HTML snippet that shows the backbone in 3Dmol.js (N, CA, C, O; Angstrom):
<script src="https://3Dmol.org/build/3Dmol-min.js"></script>
<div id="view" style="width:600px;height:400px;position:relative"></div>
<script>
const pdb = `
ATOM      1  N   MET A   1     128.620  83.398 131.029  1.00  0.00           N
ATOM      2  CA  MET A   1     129.021  83.553 129.645  1.00  0.00           C
ATOM      3  C   MET A   1     130.539  83.516 129.537  1.00  0.00           C
ATOM      4  O   MET A   1     131.256  84.021 130.401  1.00  0.00           O
ATOM      5  N   ASN A   2     131.001  82.914 128.471  1.00  0.00           N
ATOM      6  CA  ASN A   2     132.448  82.909 128.267  1.00  0.00           C
ATOM      7  C   ASN A   2     132.854  84.071 127.360  1.00  0.00           C
ATOM      8  O   ASN A   2     132.001  84.804 126.858  1.00  0.00           O
ATOM      9  N   ALA A   3     134.140  84.229 127.161  1.00  0.00           N
ATOM     10  CA  ALA A   3     134.666  85.373 126.411  1.00  0.00           C
ATOM     11  C   ALA A   3     134.217  85.356 124.949  1.00  0.00           C
ATOM     12  O   ALA A   3     133.968  86.411 124.366  1.00  0.00           O
ATOM     13  N   ILE A   4     134.115  84.177 124.362  1.00  0.00           N
ATOM     14  CA  ILE A   4     133.720  84.082 122.954  1.00  0.00           C
ATOM     15  C   ILE A   4     132.270  84.522 122.764  1.00  0.00           C
ATOM     16  O   ILE A   4     131.980  85.303 121.858  1.00  0.00           O
ATOM     17  N   SER A   5     131.363  84.040 123.596  1.00  0.00           N
ATOM     18  CA  SER A   5     129.963  84.442 123.445  1.00  0.00           C
ATOM     19  C   SER A   5     129.781  85.922 123.742  1.00  0.00           C
ATOM     20  O   SER A   5     128.943  86.573 123.120  1.00  0.00           O
ATOM     21  N   THR A   6     130.553  86.469 124.683  1.00  0.00           N
ATOM     22  CA  THR A   6     130.484  87.900 124.980  1.00  0.00           C
ATOM     23  C   THR A   6     130.961  88.707 123.776  1.00  0.00           C
ATOM     24  O   THR A   6     130.349  89.714 123.420  1.00  0.00           O
ATOM     25  N   LEU A   7     132.039  88.271 123.157  1.00  0.00           N
ATOM     26  CA  LEU A   7     132.567  88.937 121.968  1.00  0.00           C
ATOM     27  C   LEU A   7     131.557  88.855 120.823  1.00  0.00           C
ATOM     28  O   LEU A   7     131.327  89.841 120.122  1.00  0.00           O
ATOM     29  N   ARG A   8     130.962  87.689 120.638  1.00  0.00           N
ATOM     30  CA  ARG A   8     129.977  87.493 119.584  1.00  0.00           C
ATOM     31  C   ARG A   8     128.773  88.408 119.801  1.00  0.00           C
ATOM     32  O   ARG A   8     128.276  89.015 118.853  1.00  0.00           O
ATOM     33  N   ASP A   9     128.310  88.507 121.030  1.00  0.00           N
ATOM     34  CA  ASP A   9     127.159  89.350 121.330  1.00  0.00           C
ATOM     35  C   ASP A   9     127.477  90.830 121.143  1.00  0.00           C
ATOM     36  O   ASP A   9     126.628  91.590 120.676  1.00  0.00           O
ATOM     37  N   SER A  10     128.679  91.243 121.500  1.00  0.00           N
ATOM     38  CA  SER A  10     129.011  92.662 121.411  1.00  0.00           C
ATOM     39  C   SER A  10     129.201  93.128 119.971  1.00  0.00           C
ATOM     40  O   SER A  10     128.962  94.299 119.673  1.00  0.00           O
ATOM     41  N   PHE A  11     129.624  92.243 119.074  1.00  0.00           N
ATOM     42  CA  PHE A  11     129.819  92.626 117.677  1.00  0.00           C
ATOM     43  C   PHE A  11     128.652  92.213 116.793  1.00  0.00           C
ATOM     44  O   PHE A  11     128.625  92.576 115.617  1.00  0.00           O
ATOM     45  N   GLY A  12     127.706  91.480 117.313  1.00  0.00           N
ATOM     46  CA  GLY A  12     126.559  91.051 116.529  1.00  0.00           C
ATOM     47  C   GLY A  12     126.941  90.091 115.419  1.00  0.00           C
ATOM     48  O   GLY A  12     126.353  90.131 114.338  1.00  0.00           O
ATOM     49  N   ILE A  13     127.912  89.235 115.666  1.00  0.00           N
ATOM     50  CA  ILE A  13     128.373  88.293 114.658  1.00  0.00           C
ATOM     51  C   ILE A  13     127.325  87.201 114.483  1.00  0.00           C
ATOM     52  O   ILE A  13     126.908  86.559 115.446  1.00  0.00           O
ATOM     53  N   THR A  14     126.913  87.008 113.254  1.00  0.00           N
ATOM     54  CA  THR A  14     125.926  85.984 112.940  1.00  0.00           C
ATOM     55  C   THR A  14     126.412  85.189 111.739  1.00  0.00           C
ATOM     56  O   THR A  14     126.976  85.760 110.806  1.00  0.00           O
ATOM     57  N   ALA A  15     126.206  83.914 111.751  1.00  0.00           N
ATOM     58  CA  ALA A  15     126.588  83.062 110.626  1.00  0.00           C
ATOM     59  C   ALA A  15     125.335  82.448 110.025  1.00  0.00           C
ATOM     60  O   ALA A  15     124.406  82.059 110.732  1.00  0.00           O
ATOM     61  N   TYR A  16     125.337  82.371 108.703  1.00  0.00           N
ATOM     62  CA  TYR A  16     124.241  81.745 107.988  1.00  0.00           C
ATOM     63  C   TYR A  16     124.799  80.619 107.155  1.00  0.00           C
ATOM     64  O   TYR A  16     125.873  80.746 106.568  1.00  0.00           O
ATOM     65  N   LYS A  17     124.084  79.530 107.100  1.00  0.00           N
ATOM     66  CA  LYS A  17     124.492  78.389 106.313  1.00  0.00           C
ATOM     67  C   LYS A  17     123.376  78.093 105.319  1.00  0.00           C
ATOM     68  O   LYS A  17     122.219  77.920 105.702  1.00  0.00           O
ATOM     69  N   PHE A  18     123.731  78.038 104.049  1.00  0.00           N
ATOM     70  CA  PHE A  18     122.715  77.758 103.043  1.00  0.00           C
ATOM     71  C   PHE A  18     123.336  76.987 101.895  1.00  0.00           C
ATOM     72  O   PHE A  18     124.558  76.907 101.766  1.00  0.00           O
ATOM     73  N   ARG A  19     122.485  76.430 101.074  1.00  0.00           N
ATOM     74  CA  ARG A  19     122.931  75.648  99.931  1.00  0.00           C
ATOM     75  C   ARG A  19     122.124  76.063  98.716  1.00  0.00           C
ATOM     76  O   ARG A  19     120.917  76.293  98.796  1.00  0.00           O
ATOM     77  N   LEU A  20     122.816  76.155  97.586  1.00  0.00           N
ATOM     78  CA  LEU A  20     122.149  76.503  96.339  1.00  0.00           C
ATOM     79  C   LEU A  20     122.015  75.245  95.493  1.00  0.00           C
ATOM     80  O   LEU A  20     122.955  74.458  95.385  1.00  0.00           O
ATOM     81  N   TYR A  21     120.863  75.065  94.903  1.00  0.00           N
ATOM     82  CA  TYR A  21     120.627  73.936  94.023  1.00  0.00           C
ATOM     83  C   TYR A  21     120.580  74.453  92.595  1.00  0.00           C
ATOM     84  O   TYR A  21     119.730  75.274  92.250  1.00  0.00           O
ATOM     85  N   SER A  22     121.499  73.969  91.768  1.00  0.00           N
ATOM     86  CA  SER A  22     121.571  74.449  90.395  1.00  0.00           C
ATOM     87  C   SER A  22     120.657  73.634  89.488  1.00  0.00           C
ATOM     88  O   SER A  22     120.309  72.489  89.776  1.00  0.00           O
ATOM     89  N   THR A  23     120.282  74.270  88.383  1.00  0.00           N
ATOM     90  CA  THR A  23     119.486  73.578  87.380  1.00  0.00           C
ATOM     91  C   THR A  23     120.419  72.728  86.533  1.00  0.00           C
ATOM     92  O   THR A  23     121.638  72.872  86.616  1.00  0.00           O
ATOM     93  N   GLU A  24     119.861  71.852  85.727  1.00  0.00           N
ATOM     94  CA  GLU A  24     120.678  71.005  84.869  1.00  0.00           C
ATOM     95  C   GLU A  24     121.476  71.858  83.875  1.00  0.00           C
ATOM     96  O   GLU A  24     122.626  71.546  83.567  1.00  0.00           O
ATOM     97  N   GLU A  25     120.874  72.910  83.387  1.00  0.00           N
ATOM     98  CA  GLU A  25     121.549  73.812  82.451  1.00  0.00           C
ATOM     99  C   GLU A  25     122.754  74.490  83.118  1.00  0.00           C
ATOM    100  O   GLU A  25     123.807  74.631  82.496  1.00  0.00           O
ATOM    101  N   GLN A  26     122.601  74.904  84.364  1.00  0.00           N
ATOM    102  CA  GLN A  26     123.700  75.531  85.100  1.00  0.00           C
ATOM    103  C   GLN A  26     124.819  74.525  85.375  1.00  0.00           C
ATOM    104  O   GLN A  26     125.997  74.875  85.304  1.00  0.00           O
ATOM    105  N   GLU A  27     124.463  73.297  85.684  1.00  0.00           N
ATOM    106  CA  GLU A  27     125.476  72.271  85.935  1.00  0.00           C
ATOM    107  C   GLU A  27     126.315  72.027  84.692  1.00  0.00           C
ATOM    108  O   GLU A  27     127.535  71.883  84.784  1.00  0.00           O
ATOM    109  N   ILE A  28     125.676  71.979  83.535  1.00  0.00           N
ATOM    110  CA  ILE A  28     126.397  71.787  82.274  1.00  0.00           C
ATOM    111  C   ILE A  28     127.290  72.992  81.994  1.00  0.00           C
ATOM    112  O   ILE A  28     128.434  72.838  81.566  1.00  0.00           O
ATOM    113  N   PHE A  29     126.763  74.191  82.237  1.00  0.00           N
ATOM    114  CA  PHE A  29     127.513  75.422  82.007  1.00  0.00           C
ATOM    115  C   PHE A  29     128.803  75.453  82.808  1.00  0.00           C
ATOM    116  O   PHE A  29     129.840  75.867  82.290  1.00  0.00           O
ATOM    117  N   PHE A  30     128.757  75.021  84.068  1.00  0.00           N
ATOM    118  CA  PHE A  30     129.944  75.036  84.923  1.00  0.00           C
ATOM    119  C   PHE A  30     130.815  73.803  84.735  1.00  0.00           C
ATOM    120  O   PHE A  30     132.021  73.868  84.974  1.00  0.00           O
ATOM    121  N   ALA A  31     130.241  72.690  84.317  1.00  0.00           N
ATOM    122  CA  ALA A  31     131.009  71.458  84.172  1.00  0.00           C
ATOM    123  C   ALA A  31     132.006  71.545  83.028  1.00  0.00           C
ATOM    124  O   ALA A  31     133.114  71.020  83.138  1.00  0.00           O
ATOM    125  N   LYS A  32     131.639  72.194  81.939  1.00  0.00           N
ATOM    126  CA  LYS A  32     132.530  72.262  80.774  1.00  0.00           C
ATOM    127  C   LYS A  32     133.862  72.940  81.088  1.00  0.00           C
ATOM    128  O   LYS A  32     134.904  72.342  80.820  1.00  0.00           O
ATOM    129  N   PRO A  33     133.888  74.153  81.640  1.00  0.00           N
ATOM    130  CA  PRO A  33     135.194  74.761  81.927  1.00  0.00           C
ATOM    131  C   PRO A  33     135.988  73.998  82.986  1.00  0.00           C
ATOM    132  O   PRO A  33     137.211  73.899  82.888  1.00  0.00           O
ATOM    133  N   PHE A  34     135.304  73.457  84.000  1.00  0.00           N
ATOM    134  CA  PHE A  34     136.020  72.710  85.035  1.00  0.00           C
ATOM    135  C   PHE A  34     136.636  71.441  84.451  1.00  0.00           C
ATOM    136  O   PHE A  34     137.717  71.029  84.872  1.00  0.00           O
ATOM    137  N   ASP A  35     135.964  70.822  83.491  1.00  0.00           N
ATOM    138  CA  ASP A  35     136.501  69.633  82.849  1.00  0.00           C
ATOM    139  C   ASP A  35     137.755  69.980  82.063  1.00  0.00           C
ATOM    140  O   ASP A  35     138.733  69.233  82.094  1.00  0.00           O
ATOM    141  N   CYS A  36     137.737  71.116  81.352  1.00  0.00           N
ATOM    142  CA  CYS A  36     138.914  71.555  80.597  1.00  0.00           C
ATOM    143  C   CYS A  36     140.081  71.853  81.537  1.00  0.00           C
ATOM    144  O   CYS A  36     141.218  71.472  81.258  1.00  0.00           O
ATOM    145  N   VAL A  37     139.807  72.523  82.634  1.00  0.00           N
ATOM    146  CA  VAL A  37     140.862  72.852  83.598  1.00  0.00           C
ATOM    147  C   VAL A  37     141.441  71.577  84.196  1.00  0.00           C
ATOM    148  O   VAL A  37     142.657  71.467  84.356  1.00  0.00           O
ATOM    149  N   ARG A  38     140.596  70.622  84.524  1.00  0.00           N
ATOM    150  CA  ARG A  38     141.065  69.358  85.102  1.00  0.00           C
ATOM    151  C   ARG A  38     141.965  68.620  84.121  1.00  0.00           C
ATOM    152  O   ARG A  38     143.015  68.104  84.502  1.00  0.00           O
ATOM    153  N   LYS A  39     141.551  68.571  82.853  1.00  0.00           N
ATOM    154  CA  LYS A  39     142.364  67.881  81.843  1.00  0.00           C
ATOM    155  C   LYS A  39     143.708  68.574  81.657  1.00  0.00           C
ATOM    156  O   LYS A  39     144.739  67.909  81.558  1.00  0.00           O
ATOM    157  N   PHE A  40     143.706  69.915  81.608  1.00  0.00           N
ATOM    158  CA  PHE A  40     144.948  70.664  81.454  1.00  0.00           C
ATOM    159  C   PHE A  40     145.867  70.437  82.649  1.00  0.00           C
ATOM    160  O   PHE A  40     147.067  70.221  82.478  1.00  0.00           O
ATOM    161  N   TYR A  41     145.306  70.484  83.865  1.00  0.00           N
ATOM    162  CA  TYR A  41     146.107  70.257  85.076  1.00  0.00           C
ATOM    163  C   TYR A  41     146.742  68.874  85.040  1.00  0.00           C
ATOM    164  O   TYR A  41     147.931  68.731  85.326  1.00  0.00           O
ATOM    165  N   ASN A  42     145.959  67.851  84.689  1.00  0.00           N
ATOM    166  CA  ASN A  42     146.489  66.492  84.652  1.00  0.00           C
ATOM    167  C   ASN A  42     147.557  66.340  83.572  1.00  0.00           C
ATOM    168  O   ASN A  42     148.529  65.612  83.771  1.00  0.00           O
ATOM    169  N   LEU A  43     147.393  67.014  82.436  1.00  0.00           N
ATOM    170  CA  LEU A  43     148.391  66.981  81.376  1.00  0.00           C
ATOM    171  C   LEU A  43     149.702  67.600  81.850  1.00  0.00           C
ATOM    172  O   LEU A  43     150.773  67.032  81.633  1.00  0.00           O
ATOM    173  N   MET A  44     149.621  68.761  82.498  1.00  0.00           N
ATOM    174  CA  MET A  44     150.821  69.420  83.000  1.00  0.00           C
ATOM    175  C   MET A  44     151.471  68.623  84.126  1.00  0.00           C
ATOM    176  O   MET A  44     152.697  68.568  84.218  1.00  0.00           O
ATOM    177  N   LEU A  45     150.663  68.009  84.976  1.00  0.00           N
ATOM    178  CA  LEU A  45     151.201  67.169  86.045  1.00  0.00           C
ATOM    179  C   LEU A  45     151.941  65.973  85.461  1.00  0.00           C
ATOM    180  O   LEU A  45     153.012  65.605  85.943  1.00  0.00           O
ATOM    181  N   GLY A  46     151.370  65.368  84.423  1.00  0.00           N
ATOM    182  CA  GLY A  46     152.029  64.245  83.755  1.00  0.00           C
ATOM    183  C   GLY A  46     153.357  64.650  83.151  1.00  0.00           C
ATOM    184  O   GLY A  46     154.336  63.909  83.242  1.00  0.00           O
ATOM    185  N   ASP A  47     153.397  65.835  82.528  1.00  0.00           N
ATOM    186  CA  ASP A  47     154.655  66.335  81.965  1.00  0.00           C
ATOM    187  C   ASP A  47     155.692  66.553  83.055  1.00  0.00           C
ATOM    188  O   ASP A  47     156.864  66.219  82.882  1.00  0.00           O
ATOM    189  N   ARG A  48     155.266  67.106  84.161  1.00  0.00           N
ATOM    190  CA  ARG A  48     156.198  67.371  85.264  1.00  0.00           C
ATOM    191  C   ARG A  48     156.719  66.063  85.859  1.00  0.00           C
ATOM    192  O   ARG A  48     157.906  65.950  86.167  1.00  0.00           O
ATOM    193  N   MET A  49     155.847  65.085  86.021  1.00  0.00           N
ATOM    194  CA  MET A  49     156.272  63.792  86.561  1.00  0.00           C
ATOM    195  C   MET A  49     157.255  63.108  85.609  1.00  0.00           C
ATOM    196  O   MET A  49     158.239  62.512  86.047  1.00  0.00           O
ATOM    197  N   LYS A  50     156.984  63.199  84.306  1.00  0.00           N
ATOM    198  CA  LYS A  50     157.886  62.603  83.313  1.00  0.00           C
ATOM    199  C   LYS A  50     159.245  63.293  83.354  1.00  0.00           C
ATOM    200  O   LYS A  50     160.283  62.632  83.305  1.00  0.00           O
ATOM    201  N   SER A  51     159.239  64.610  83.442  1.00  0.00           N
ATOM    202  CA  SER A  51     160.485  65.366  83.522  1.00  0.00           C
ATOM    203  C   SER A  51     161.271  64.987  84.768  1.00  0.00           C
ATOM    204  O   SER A  51     162.492  64.838  84.718  1.00  0.00           O
ATOM    205  N   TYR A  52     160.573  64.832  85.878  1.00  0.00           N
ATOM    206  CA  TYR A  52     161.238  64.450  87.123  1.00  0.00           C
ATOM    207  C   TYR A  52     161.871  63.068  86.994  1.00  0.00           C
ATOM    208  O   TYR A  52     163.007  62.861  87.422  1.00  0.00           O
ATOM    209  N   GLU A  53     161.146  62.133  86.411  1.00  0.00           N
ATOM    210  CA  GLU A  53     161.679  60.779  86.258  1.00  0.00           C
ATOM    211  C   GLU A  53     162.913  60.776  85.371  1.00  0.00           C
ATOM    212  O   GLU A  53     163.841  60.000  85.600  1.00  0.00           O
ATOM    213  N   GLU A  54     162.932  61.644  84.354  1.00  0.00           N
ATOM    214  CA  GLU A  54     164.081  61.693  83.447  1.00  0.00           C
ATOM    215  C   GLU A  54     165.299  62.329  84.117  1.00  0.00           C
ATOM    216  O   GLU A  54     166.424  61.892  83.876  1.00  0.00           O
ATOM    217  N   THR A  55     165.101  63.343  84.945  1.00  0.00           N
ATOM    218  CA  THR A  55     166.230  64.060  85.531  1.00  0.00           C
ATOM    219  C   THR A  55     166.449  63.741  87.005  1.00  0.00           C
ATOM    220  O   THR A  55     167.513  64.025  87.556  1.00  0.00           O
ATOM    221  N   LYS A  56     165.441  63.152  87.639  1.00  0.00           N
ATOM    222  CA  LYS A  56     165.475  62.832  89.081  1.00  0.00           C
ATOM    223  C   LYS A  56     165.773  64.068  89.920  1.00  0.00           C
ATOM    224  O   LYS A  56     166.469  63.984  90.932  1.00  0.00           O
ATOM    225  N   SER A  57     165.257  65.189  89.509  1.00  0.00           N
ATOM    226  CA  SER A  57     165.394  66.416  90.290  1.00  0.00           C
ATOM    227  C   SER A  57     164.158  67.259  90.075  1.00  0.00           C
ATOM    228  O   SER A  57     163.378  67.018  89.154  1.00  0.00           O
ATOM    229  N   GLU A  58     163.988  68.233  90.917  1.00  0.00           N
ATOM    230  CA  GLU A  58     162.862  69.145  90.786  1.00  0.00           C
ATOM    231  C   GLU A  58     163.019  69.971  89.524  1.00  0.00           C
ATOM    232  O   GLU A  58     164.131  70.377  89.185  1.00  0.00           O
ATOM    233  N   THR A  59     161.911  70.229  88.815  1.00  0.00           N
ATOM    234  CA  THR A  59     161.972  71.019  87.596  1.00  0.00           C
ATOM    235  C   THR A  59     162.035  72.507  87.906  1.00  0.00           C
ATOM    236  O   THR A  59     162.514  73.288  87.084  1.00  0.00           O
ATOM    237  N   SER A  60     161.559  72.911  89.077  1.00  0.00           N
ATOM    238  CA  SER A  60     161.677  74.315  89.479  1.00  0.00           C
ATOM    239  C   SER A  60     161.902  74.361  90.985  1.00  0.00           C
ATOM    240  O   SER A  60     161.249  73.641  91.740  1.00  0.00           O
ATOM    241  N   LYS A  61     162.808  75.189  91.405  1.00  0.00           N
ATOM    242  CA  LYS A  61     163.091  75.340  92.837  1.00  0.00           C
ATOM    243  C   LYS A  61     162.788  76.739  93.243  1.00  0.00           C
ATOM    244  O   LYS A  61     163.126  77.690  92.539  1.00  0.00           O
ATOM    245  N   LYS A  62     162.142  76.878  94.391  1.00  0.00           N
ATOM    246  CA  LYS A  62     161.787  78.204  94.910  1.00  0.00           C
ATOM    247  C   LYS A  62     162.472  78.431  96.222  1.00  0.00           C
ATOM    248  O   LYS A  62     162.307  79.489  96.830  1.00  0.00           O
TER     249      LYS A  62
END
`;
const viewer = $3Dmol.createViewer("view");
viewer.addModel(pdb, "pdb");
viewer.setStyle({}, {cartoon: {color: "spectrum"}});
viewer.zoomTo();
viewer.render();
</script>
């Protein structure tokens, strides 16, 4: 046994992999807010790119 399997056995680490299948109603419920967020992100990204092209500098520096 190697060190990883010994560690896994001593702590009882177990991983589970699963997938959830949503109904059509659930897909619509989640799609609407994600669509709004995507549109807002793209709008803000476009504004930032336009600002950069006009000034040729970063709009915010950290």
